[in-house]
C-alpha positions in Angstrom: 12.5 36.5 10.0 14.9 35.6 12.8 17.6 38.2 13.6 20.3 35.8 14.8 23.2 37.9 13.3 21.9 41.2 14.7 21.8 39.7 18.2 25.3 38.3 18.2 27.8 40.1 20.6 30.9 41.7 19.1 34.3 42.8 20.4 35.5 46.3 19.5 38.9 46.9 21.1 38.5 46.4 24.8 34.7 46.7 24.6 32.1 43.9 24.1 28.8 45.0 22.7 25.9 42.7 23.3 24.3 43.1 19.9 24.7 44.9 16.6 22.0 47.6 17.1 23.6 51.1 17.4 22.3 54.5 18.2 24.5 56.9 16.2 25.4 60.4 17.4 22.6 62.8 16.6 22.3 66.4 17.5 19.2 66.8 19.7 19.5 70.1 21.5 18.7 68.5 24.9 22.0 69.5 26.5 22.3 72.6 28.6 23.8 75.8 27.2 26.7 75.4 29.6 27.7 72.2 27.8 26.5 69.8 30.5 24.1 67.0 29.8 20.6 67.7 31.1 18.1 65.5 32.9 16.3 65.2 29.5 19.6 64.0 28.0 19.8 61.3 30.6 16.2 60.2 30.0 16.6 60.3 26.2 19.7 58.0 26.1 18.5 55.7 28.9 15.2 55.1 27.0 17.1 53.8 24.0 19.4 51.7 26.2 16.3 50.2 27.8 15.0 49.4 24.3 18.0 47.1 23.9 20.3 49.1 21.6 23.7 47.6 22.3 25.8 50.6 21.6 24.7 54.2 22.4 26.7 57.0 20.9 26.4 60.4 22.6 26.0 63.2 20.1 28.8 65.3 18.8 30.6 66.6 21.9 32.7 69.7 21.6 36.4 69.2 22.4 37.8 72.7 22.1 36.5 75.9 23.7 35.3 78.2 20.9 34.3 75.4 18.6 30.6 74.9 19.4 28.4 74.3 16.3 25.2 75.1 18.2 24.0 76.6 21.5 23.0 73.3 23.1 26.0 71.2 22.3 27.5 69.0 25.0 31.1 69.8 25.8 34.2 68.0 27.2 36.8 70.7 26.9 37.1 71.1 30.6 36.3 69.0 33.7 33.1 70.8 34.7 30.9 68.7 32.5 32.3 65.2 33.4 29.7 64.4 36.1 26.8 65.2 33.8 28.1 62.7 31.2 28.6 60.2 34.0 24.9 60.4 34.8 24.0 59.5 31.1 26.6 56.7 31.0 25.5 55.2 34.3 21.9 55.2 33.2 22.7 53.4 29.9 25.0 50.9 31.7 22.2 50.0 34.0 20.3 48.8 31.0 23.2 46.8 29.6 24.3 49.1 26.8 27.8 50.3 26.1 28.4 54.0 25.6 30.6 55.9 23.1 31.1 59.7 23.1 31.7 61.3 19.7 34.5 63.9 19.9 34.0 66.8 17.5 35.3 70.2 16.5 32.7 71.7 14.0 35.4 73.6 12.1 34.2 75.2 8.9 30.6 73.9 9.6 30.5 75.8 12.9 29.1 79.1 13.7 31.2 81.9 15.2 28.2 83.4 17.1 27.5 80.1 18.8 31.2 79.3 19.3 32.1 82.7 20.7 35.2 82.7 18.5 36.1 82.6 14.8 35.6 79.2 13.3 38.6 77.4 11.9 39.5 74.9 9.1 42.4 73.4 7.2 42.1 76.2 4.7 40.1 79.4 4.7 37.3 78.1 2.4 33.6 78.8 3.1 31.7 75.5 3.4 28.5 77.0 1.8 26.8 80.2 1.0 25.7 81.9 4.2 28.3 80.2 6.4 31.1 82.0 8.2 34.4 82.0 6.3 36.8 80.0 8.5 40.3 81.1 9.5 43.1 78.8 8.4 44.6 76.9 11.4 48.2 77.7 11.8 50.7 74.8 12.0 51.3 75.6 15.7 47.5 75.6 16.3 47.2 72.1 14.7 49.3 70.6 17.4 47.3 72.3 20.1 44.1 71.0 18.6 45.5 67.5 18.7 46.1 67.8 22.4 42.5 68.9 22.9 41.2 65.7 21.4 43.4 63.7 23.8 42.2 65.6 26.9 38.6 65.3 25.9 39.1 61.5 25.5 40.7 61.4 28.9 37.6 63.1 30.4 35.4 60.6 28.6 37.2 57.8 30.4 36.6 59.6 33.7 32.9 59.8 32.9 32.8 56.0 32.4 32.6 55.8 28.7 33.3 52.5 26.9 34.5 54.2 23.7 35.2 57.5 22.0 34.5 58.2 18.4 36.6 60.8 16.6 34.4 62.7 14.1 36.2 62.8 10.7 33.2 63.2 8.5 30.6 65.6 7.1 32.9 68.5 6.4 33.9 69.2 10.0 37.4 70.1 11.1 39.1 66.8 10.6 37.3 66.2 7.3 38.6 69.6 6.1 42.1 68.3 6.5 41.3 64.9 4.9 39.8 66.2 1.7 41.8 67.7 -1.2 38.7 69.8 -2.0 39.1 71.8 1.2 42.8 71.3 2.2 45.1 73.6 0.2 47.8 73.8 2.8 51.5 73.7 1.9 52.9 72.7 5.3 53.2 69.1 6.6 49.4 68.8 6.9 48.6 69.4 3.2 49.2 68.1 -0.3 49.9 64.4 -0.4 47.7 61.7 1.0 50.2 61.1 3.8 50.3 64.7 4.7 46.5 65.1 4.7 46.3 62.0 6.9 48.8 63.4 9.4 46.2 65.4 11.5 43.8 62.5 12.0 46.7 60.1 12.6 48.2 62.3 15.3 44.7 62.7 16.9 44.3 58.9 17.0 47.7 58.5 18.5 47.1 61.2 21.1 43.7 59.8 22.1 45.1 56.2 22.4 48.0 57.5 24.5 45.7 59.4 26.9 43.1 56.6 27.2 45.7 53.9 27.7 43.6 51.1 26.2 40.8 51.6 28.6 38.3 52.5 25.9 37.7 51.6 22.2 38.7 54.3 19.7 36.4 54.6 16.7 36.4 57.0 13.8 33.4 58.4 12.0 34.2 58.7 8.3 32.3 59.3 5.1 31.8 56.6 2.5 32.2 59.4 0.0 31.8 63.2 0.1 29.3 63.4 -2.9 31.2 66.5 -4.1 33.1 67.1 -7.4 36.8 67.0 -6.5 36.1 65.6 -3.1 36.8 62.2 -1.6 35.1 59.3 -3.4 34.5 55.8 -2.3 37.9 54.5 -3.4 39.6 57.4 -1.5 37.7 56.5 1.6 38.5 52.9 1.4 42.2 53.8 1.4 41.6 56.2 4.3 39.8 53.4 6.2 42.7 51.0 5.8 45.1 53.8 6.9 43.1 54.5 10.0 43.2 50.8 10.9 47.0 50.9 10.7 46.9 53.9 13.0 45.2 51.8 15.7 41.5 52.7 15.2 39.3 49.9 16.7 36.3 50.4 14.5 34.9 52.6 11.8 31.5 54.3 11.7 30.7 54.9 8.1 28.3 57.7 7.1 28.2 59.8 4.0 28.5 63.3 2.5 29.3 66.8 3.6 26.7 69.4 4.8 26.2 71.1 1.4 25.0 67.7 0.3 23.1 66.8 3.4 20.3 65.2 1.5 22.7 62.2 1.7 23.5 62.7 5.4 19.9 62.4 6.5 18.1 61.2 3.5 14.5 62.1 3.1 11.5 59.9 2.4 11.9 58.2 -1.0 15.6 57.4 -0.5 15.5 53.7 0.4 16.8 52.3 3.6 20.5 51.5 3.5 20.9 53.6 0.3 24.7 53.6 0.9 25.0 49.9 1.4 27.2 49.3 -1.6 29.5 52.1 -0.5 30.0 50.8 3.0 30.7 47.3 1.6 33.8 48.7 -0.2 35.0 50.1 3.1 34.3 46.8 4.9 36.3 44.9 2.3 39.3 47.2 2.9 39.7 46.6 6.6 39.7 43.8 9.2 38.3 45.9 12.1 34.5 46.2 12.8 32.5 48.5 10.6 29.2 50.3 11.6 27.0 51.4 8.7 24.4 54.2 8.9 22.1 55.7 6.4 18.3 55.6 6.8 18.0 52.0 8.1 14.5 51.7 9.4 13.7 48.0 9.5 15.8 45.2 11.0 15.4 42.8 8.0 17.8 44.6 5.8 20.2 45.1 8.7 20.2 41.4 9.4 21.0 40.7 5.7 23.8 43.2 5.7 25.5 41.5 8.7 24.8 38.0 7.4 26.5 38.9 4.1 29.5 40.3 5.9 28.9 43.7 4.3 29.0 45.4 7.8 29.3 44.3 11.4 26.9 46.7 13.1 24.0 48.8 11.9 23.2 52.3 13.3 19.5 53.2 13.3 19.5 57.0 13.6 16.1 58.6 13.1 14.5 55.1 13.5 15.8 55.1 17.1 14.1 58.5 17.6 10.8 57.1 16.3 11.0 53.8 18.2 13.6 53.5 21.0 12.5 49.9 21.7 13.0 48.7 18.1 15.7 46.1 19.0 13.6 44.7 21.9 10.6 44.4 19.5 12.7 42.6 16.9 14.0 40.2 19.6 10.5 39.5 20.7 9.2 39.2 17.1 6.8 42.1 17.6 7.6 43.7 14.2 4.1 45.0 13.8 4.4 47.0 17.0 7.3 49.0 15.6 6.9 52.7 15.1 8.4 53.7 11.8 10.5 56.7 10.9 9.1 58.1 7.7 12.1 60.4 7.1 9.9 63.5 7.0 12.6 65.5 8.8 10.0 67.8 10.3 10.8 67.5 13.9 14.4 66.1 14.0 16.5 67.8 11.3 14.4 71.0 11.1 14.5 71.5 14.9 18.2 70.6 15.1 19.0 73.4 12.6 16.8 75.8 14.4 18.5 75.2 17.7 15.3 73.7 19.2 14.9 70.4 21.0 14.1 67.7 18.5 10.8 66.0 18.3 9.1 63.4 16.1 6.0 63.1 14.0 5.5 59.4 14.7 6.8 59.5 18.3 5.5 62.4 20.2 7.2 61.1 23.4 10.6 62.0 21.9 12.0 64.9 24.0 9.5 64.2 26.8 10.8 60.9 28.1 11.1 62.2 31.6 7.3 62.6 31.9 6.3 59.6 29.7 2.6 58.9 29.3 1.1 58.8 32.9 -2.1 57.1 33.7 -5.1 59.4 34.0 -6.5 60.1 37.5 -10.0 59.3 36.4 -11.2 57.2 33.4 -13.3 59.2 31.0 -15.6 58.3 28.1 -13.9 60.0 25.1 -15.0 60.3 21.5 -12.5 61.2 18.8 -13.9 62.5 15.6 -11.5 61.9 12.7 -9.2 59.1 11.8 -6.2 61.0 10.4 -2.8 61.3 12.2 -4.1 63.6 14.9 -7.2 61.5 15.6 -5.3 58.2 15.7 -2.6 59.7 17.9 -5.1 61.2 20.3 -7.2 58.0 20.5 -4.2 55.8 21.2 -2.7 58.1 23.8 -6.0 58.6 25.6 -6.8 54.9 25.6 -3.3 54.1 26.8 -3.8 56.5 29.7 -6.9 54.5 30.8 -9.7 56.3 29.1 -12.5 54.6 27.2 -12.1 55.8 23.6 -14.3 55.5 20.5 -12.9 56.9 17.2 -15.3 57.8 14.4 -14.1 58.3 10.8 -16.6 59.1 8.1 -14.5 57.5 5.3 -14.1 53.8 5.0 -10.3 54.1 5.3 -8.3 55.6 8.1 -5.5 58.0 7.6 -7.2 61.2 6.4 -5.2 63.4 4.0 -2.0 61.7 5.3 -3.1 58.5 3.6 -3.2 60.4 0.3 0.1 62.0 1.0 1.6 58.5 0.6 0.6 58.4 -3.1 3.2 60.7 -4.7 6.5 59.1 -5.7 8.8 58.2 -2.8 6.2 58.7 -0.1 5.2 55.1 0.5 6.6 55.0 4.0 3.8 57.3 5.1 1.5 54.3 4.8 3.6 52.5 7.4 3.0 55.3 9.9 -0.8 55.1 9.4 -0.7 51.3 9.7 1.4 51.6 12.9 -1.1 53.9 14.5 -4.0 51.7 13.5 -2.3 48.7 15.1 -1.6 50.6 18.3 -5.2 51.7 18.6 -6.5 48.3 18.0 -4.2 46.6 20.5 -4.8 49.3 23.1 -8.5 48.7 22.9 -9.8 51.8 21.0 -13.2 51.2 19.4 -12.9 52.3 15.8 -15.9 53.0 13.6 -15.2 53.8 10.0 -17.7 54.9 7.4 -19.7 56.7 10.0 -20.1 60.5 10.0 -20.4 61.7 13.6 -23.3 64.2 14.1 -24.4 66.4 17.0 -27.3 64.0 17.6 -24.9 61.0 17.9 -22.8 62.9 20.4 -25.8 63.7 22.5 -26.8 60.0 22.5 -23.3 58.8 23.4 -23.1 61.4 26.3 -19.2 61.4 26.4 -17.1 63.2 29.0 -14.9 64.6 26.3 -14.7 65.0 22.5 -11.5 65.5 20.5 -12.3 67.0 17.2 -9.7 65.9 14.6 -11.7 66.3 11.5 -8.7 67.5 9.4 -8.8 69.7 6.4 -10.1 70.0 2.9 -9.0 71.6 -0.3 -8.7 75.4 -0.1 -11.1 77.1 -2.5 -10.6 80.8 -2.7 -13.9 82.4 -3.5 -12.5 85.6 -5.0 -11.0 83.6 -8.0 -13.4 83.6 -10.8 -14.4 80.2 -12.1 -13.0 78.4 -9.2 -16.3 76.4 -8.7 -16.2 75.2 -12.3 -17.2 71.5 -12.2 -14.5 70.6 -14.7 -11.8 71.4 -12.1 -10.3 68.4 -10.4 -9.1 68.7 -6.8 -5.6 67.4 -6.2 -6.8 64.9 -3.6 -9.3 63.4 -6.1 -6.5 63.2 -8.6 -4.3 61.3 -6.2 -7.0 58.8 -5.2 -8.1 58.3 -8.8 -11.7 59.4 -8.2 -11.7 61.9 -11.1 -10.2 61.3 -14.6 -7.3 63.5 -15.7 -6.5 64.3 -19.3 -3.0 64.1 -20.9 -2.1 67.8 -20.6 -2.5 69.1 -17.0 -2.1 72.4 -15.3 -1.7 72.2 -11.5 -2.8 75.4 -9.8 -0.7 75.7 -6.7 3.1 74.9 -6.4 3.5 74.3 -2.7 4.4 70.9 -1.4 1.1 69.3 -2.1 0.8 70.8 -5.6 4.3 70.0 -6.5 4.1 66.4 -5.4 0.8 66.0 -7.2 2.5 67.3 -10.4 5.3 64.8 -9.9 2.7 62.0 -9.3 1.0 62.8 -12.6 4.2 63.3 -14.6 5.5 59.9 -13.5 2.3 58.4 -15.0 3.1 60.0 -18.3 1.0 63.2 -18.2 2.4 66.4 -19.6 2.3 68.7 -16.6 2.8 72.3 -15.8 2.5 74.1 -12.4 1.5 77.6 -11.7 2.5 79.2 -8.4 2.0 82.7 -6.8 5.4 82.7 -5.1 8.7 83.0 -6.9 9.6 79.3 -6.7 8.1 75.9 -6.7 8.0 74.2 -3.3 9.4 77.0 -1.2 7.7 75.3 1.8 9.3 72.0 1.2 12.2 71.0 3.5 15.5 71.3 1.7 16.5 67.7 1.6 13.1 66.7 0.1 13.1 69.6 -2.3 16.4 68.5 -3.8 14.9 65.3 -5.1 11.6 66.9 -5.9 13.2 69.4 -8.2 15.3 66.7 -9.8 12.0 65.0 -10.7 10.7 68.3 -12.2 13.7 68.3 -14.4 13.5 64.6 -15.3 9.9 64.8 -16.3 10.2 68.3 -17.8 7.4 69.7 -15.7 6.6 73.3 -16.7 6.9 76.0 -14.1 5.0 79.3 -14.0 6.0 81.3 -10.9 5.2 84.7 -9.5 1.7 84.2 -11.0 -1.5 85.3 -9.2 -4.4 83.3 -10.7 -7.4 85.6 -11.3 -9.7 83.3 -13.2 -9.9 79.6 -13.9 -11.3 78.0 -17.0 -11.8 74.4 -18.1 -8.6 74.5 -20.1 -6.4 76.8 -18.1 -6.2 80.1 -16.2 -5.7 83.8 -16.4 -3.1 85.4 -14.1 -1.3 88.5 -13.1 2.3 89.2 -12.3 2.5 88.6 -8.5 6.0 90.1 -8.3 5.0 93.5 -9.8 1.6 94.8 -8.7 2.0 97.7 -11.0 1.8 95.3 -13.9 -2.0 95.2 -14.8 -1.4 92.8 -17.7 -3.7 89.7 -17.8 -1.6 86.7 -18.8 -3.0 83.4 -20.1 -2.0 79.8 -19.6 -4.6 77.9 -21.7 -4.8 74.8 -23.9 -4.8 72.2 -21.1 -7.0 69.1 -20.9 -7.5 69.3 -17.2 -7.0 71.9 -14.4 -6.1 70.4 -11.0 -6.6 72.7 -8.0 -4.0 72.2 -5.3 -3.6 75.5 -3.5 -3.5 74.1 0.0 -6.0 73.1 2.7 -8.4 74.7 5.1 -9.9 73.3 8.3 -13.0 71.2 7.7 -16.5 71.7 9.3 -16.2 75.5 9.4 -18.8 77.9 8.3 -17.3 80.8 6.4 -18.3 84.2 5.1 -18.0 85.3 1.5 -14.3 86.1 2.0 -13.5 82.7 3.4 -13.2 83.8 7.1 -14.4 81.3 9.7 -17.5 82.5 11.5 -18.8 79.3 13.2 -17.4 75.8 13.7 -18.6 72.3 14.6 -16.7 72.7 17.8 -18.9 75.6 18.8 -21.9 73.3 18.5 -20.3 70.5 20.6 -19.3 72.8 23.4 -23.0 73.3 24.1 -23.5 69.6 24.9 -20.1 68.2 26.0 -18.2 69.1 29.1 -14.8 69.0 27.4 -14.2 69.7 23.7 -10.7 69.9 22.2 -9.8 70.7 18.6 -6.5 69.4 17.2 -4.4 69.2 14.1 -5.8 70.6 10.8 -9.2 71.0 12.4 -7.6 74.1 14.0 -5.8 75.2 10.8 -4.0 73.3 8.1 -0.4 72.7 9.1 2.3 70.0 9.2 1.5 66.5 10.3 4.1 67.0 13.1 1.9 69.8 14.5 -1.1 67.5 14.4 0.4 64.6 16.3 2.1 66.8 18.8 -1.1 68.7 19.5 -3.1 65.5 19.7 -0.6 64.0 22.2 -0.7 67.1 24.4 -4.5 67.2 24.4 -4.7 63.4 25.3 -2.4 64.1 28.3 -4.7 66.8 29.6 -7.8 64.6 29.7 
């Protein structure tokens, strides 16, 4: 597919953008705690500019002192940070990209501890359970806040920005004035549509006055709030038209408020461009350029959106984290070389919330762009054992650095347990990640041998300089549970791959992420499914945005849930269990009458010798250390964890070789 529409230049106010690929503002925690942009910030943004994104948007930048939403937020509320922004902007300009700075006051979505002051909002309404209750902004304070936006925009101009983007979405300060759900004011800033628009209108006017036409002025808005009583798509279309009349040069259309953040950064299973119909309504309401954002991962759909006139530019958020060179690869028709975002949220959203620098499961270079992937001082003969995410990542990185790498995988197919993780509903994108790593390894020159189980004797014969053990994990079987070795029990991984038949009525033992997704997989096929879990909820280890849709599936398919249940014995047709929440309760409860019991209690590292209690006493790595100079163990071969941990660890080890 040719991407003619996506590579057309476009005029936004005084700014000409060379193509339609946009990096949206994303919190990354790379900034310094004093509000300046760090060297890592410079490298991060410059890398995406080099990858030929036409418009780079610097993350939410704090415009008022005492309004920081996190400890590592960039700030423009005084002149001390201007030079650091200039470094970022100059680096992006050197690659031909335009730069916009998003101006934000977190308002009710802020944090008083981080801000060093009480958070504020249109009305004193808590945004969500656990959040600080904001103080209502006085009428006098509103006018002072407006001035702050103008001064921050003026500093953006001094830093060399091509545009500023006023954040009016996601429940932050301006959004709290826009929405009748959160604005209960009775002064000139509340009540009617006109009054609720007064604050954003005055901000736009102030920003335009301070910048004197030197930069484009954009607004970030929602396509809808996804809240009962909040702004819907028709409301937002009217707001969009109003903002155009106010002089806004373009609109950047996102979706939802934080309490519904499963629509802000949609997880795996929510299709790319899931808000396309909503942004089309916005586009039809204005004549200024519109940017759409919302889990766009591949350029084909973006090209179609622009061709059809449903949007003018497309922002690739998490996809730009996974592959900063995506536009360049599209331009050069190297689509198979693209690294996909699989919307796992493990390294980006989870770290952002935790106040840690973001990272990426599919792109371990994210956050380490300064160092990159340097060539090795000496080429080594390296054997990688295991073709899951850790093994593939280690093999590719080591080969890329100049080593001679051979990868062995005992199965005929690559991907390890991650390949099976793609089987449950909504997880198909995981397959793209595995395919991406396979292509990278092949093109880099890694020798891949599947269907071969690597033994100590083989290693001796190969005489490598280093071995990376990435043998992954296998189903956890707790020896103290009676009947757990019953041959009628089906392991969850066998169930997913279809190597063992499953009856109509199924009990899944284990309600963590793997067990819950296995239950959903079976229920979708028409099985009558129940899940039993020792903890007090199903899927407590599942990231919130994923869990929302997982539990919706549990409700849709009427999947039974038995929680706070410690299984003591397994039978062919069910289990006995105790009350895990009350150890004084010695009652033995039953869950029987099932056609099949599926064991999915988690995973444990493979190739480990264990004692009767399941403790590791000897590993394959111990044997290898006797015959190989360098032995490294990575991923689940160390212990079963997230795929993010596996690829990060694999990358780190490959850099040490």
